[in-house]
N, C-alpha and C positions, 0 to 999 in steps of 0.2 A: 504493500500500500504506500510505500514511500514516494514512488514516482507520481501517482495520481494525487496524493496529498500535496506534494510540492507544486503540481500544476494548478490545483485548486487555490492554494495560497497566492501563487503568482498572478493568476488571472483576477482573483479578488482584489489584489493590490492595484493592478493596472486599471481596473474599472473604477475603484473607489477614488484613487488619486488622480488618474487621468481625466475621467469624466467629472470628478469632483472639482478639479481646477476650473472647468468650464462653468459648472453649476454654481459653485460657491464663490469663486474668485475671478470669474471671467471678465467682469467689468473693470477690475483693477489691473489684471495682467495681460489682457488682450490675447489675440491669436498667437503671438510669439510665446507668451508665457505658457499657454495651454500646450503648445507644441513641445516645449521643453519639459513640461510636466509628464506628458506621455513618454517621451524618450528617457527621461531620468528615472521614472518608475521602472521602465524596462531594464535599464542598466543596473539598477539596484537589485532587481530580481535575478538578472543574469548572473551576477556575482554571488548571490546568496543561495539560489536553488539550482543553478546551472550544473553543478557537479552531481546533483541528485537525479534530475530528470532531463537536463538539456535546456530547460526553461523555454519550452515552446509557447506556453500560455496563449495558444491560438490554434483552433481546429484546422485552419487553412495551412498553417505551418506543419502541423502533424501529418496532414495528407500530402503536403509537398515532400516531406521526408520519406513517406511511403513511396511516392512516385520516383524519388531519387534512389531508392533502394537502401535507405539508411535505417528503416524500421519496417516492421510488418504491419499489416492492417490490424491483426490481433493485438499488437502492442499499442497501436494508435487509438483504438476504441476507448479503453479506459482513460487515456489522456483527454480525449475530446469530451467525454462525459464529465470529467472533473473540471475541465476548462469552462464548460457551459454552466455547471453548478457554481463554480467560483465567481463567474461573471454575474449571475443572478443574485448571489448572496452579496457581492460587492455593490450591486445596484440597489439592493434592499437597504444596506447600511447607509448608502448615500441618501436614499429617499428619507430614511429616518432622521438623519442629520439635517438635511436641507429643509424638510417640512417643518422644522422648528422655527424657521424664520417667517416673520409676518409678510415678507415680500416674495415668498416662494410661490411660483405660479405653475408648478408641475413639470417644468423643463428638467430633463435628466441627461442632457448631453447626447441625446439620441441622434442617430444618423438620418439623413433624408436628402431630398432634392425637390426642385420645383417651386411653384409659387408660394411665397411666404417663408421659404427656408433659406436663410443666409443669402448666397449670391444668386439664388433662383435659377440654377443651371438645370437643364432638362435631363430626362432619364438617360438618354444616350451618352451625354457628357459624364453623368454619374457612373454609369456602367463602365465606360471606357477608362475613367480615372481609376476606379477600384481594381479593375483587371490589371492595368499597367503598373499601378503603384504596388500591388501585392506581388506581381511578377518580379519587379526590381527589388522589393524588400526580401523576397525569398532568395534571389540571387546573392544578395549580401549575406544572408544567413548561411546558406550552403557554402559559399566561398569562404566566409570567415571562420567556419567550423570544420572545414575540410583539412585533410592531412597536408602538412606543409605550411599552413597558415599559423601565425603567431597566436597561440591559444589565449594568452593573457589579454589580447586586444579584442577578442571576439565580441564580448559584451558591449564594449564601448562603440565598436563599429556598427553593431546592430542597433543600439539605442540611438546613435546619432542619425542613422538612416531613417529611423522612425520620426525623429525631429524634423528632418528635411521634408519627408512626405507630408507631415502635418502643416508645415509652413506653406507648402504649395496647395494642399488640398482641403484645408478646413472650410474654405469658402465655397467649395464645390459640393462636398457630401458630409462635412464634419469629420471625415476620414474614419473609415472602418479598418480595412485590410485585415479584419479579424472578426469572423462571424460571432464569436462569443461576446466580444466587446459590444457588438450591435444588439444581440439578443437580450442581454441583461437590462440595459436602460430602456429598450423598446417596450418590454413587458410592463414597466412602471409608467412610462410616458403615454402609452396607448395611442389611439387614433391613427394618424398617418404614419407614425413610427412603426406600428404593427403592419399596416398595409404595405409599406415599402420595404419591410424587413427582408423579403426574398432576395432583393438585389444584393444586400450586404452579406448574404450567405453564399449565393451562387458566384458572384463576380470574384471575391477573394479566393474561393476554391479554384476557379479556373486559372487565375493568375499564378497561384502557388503550385498547382499541379503542373502547369506548363513549364515553370522554372525547374521543378523537380525532374521532369522528363528530359529537359535540356542537359542537366547534370548527369542523369542516367545514361544518356547517349554518349557521354565522354567528351562532348564538345567544349565543356567548361570545367570539367573535373580535373584538378591538378594531378590526380593519380594516373591519369592517362595522357598527360601532356607530353 
């Protein structure tokens, strides 16, 4: 149970602190601060639970690792269950904290697109961003954790990649690249966040699996260079 527990705690932390930065402190820190909150939360977890589970804390990353041949689907399933459970629990903790404010209006840092959501980008833009961003994120993850890569730098490289992805994409979708991160807040936000949730499950999985298959092919894997 060590690995699923680590994934639960890691995803709980990412959602509570990442989405919490938007819900509780967004007006003060802006998009840049929110971007760094997500990235720094991931860096912290990478160096605390990475040695236990690899710190996927993202179902798309686990499926990308399966596609790359670095874990089996049987190993990935407990990871994904723990990740989604951690995200839901993290969102619940955030809701409990945020709802104690008189100014709380129910926003949970949920992902979305279209009229009334941040930059009001359309569905095609949202889908394209999530696929491409998750693909690039997975490339960084697989490259930084591959043989020959400096292991001590992996967590930093991956966390900073998540910061950059957020800096570019918050105004488009709020940035998912992680189905669990989207599922947790959507369940408490309700409405359009639930209706649009499918995109933030499908698109990140497509992007991560595509990156995994690219590494599996040997085209980017340092082992076959």
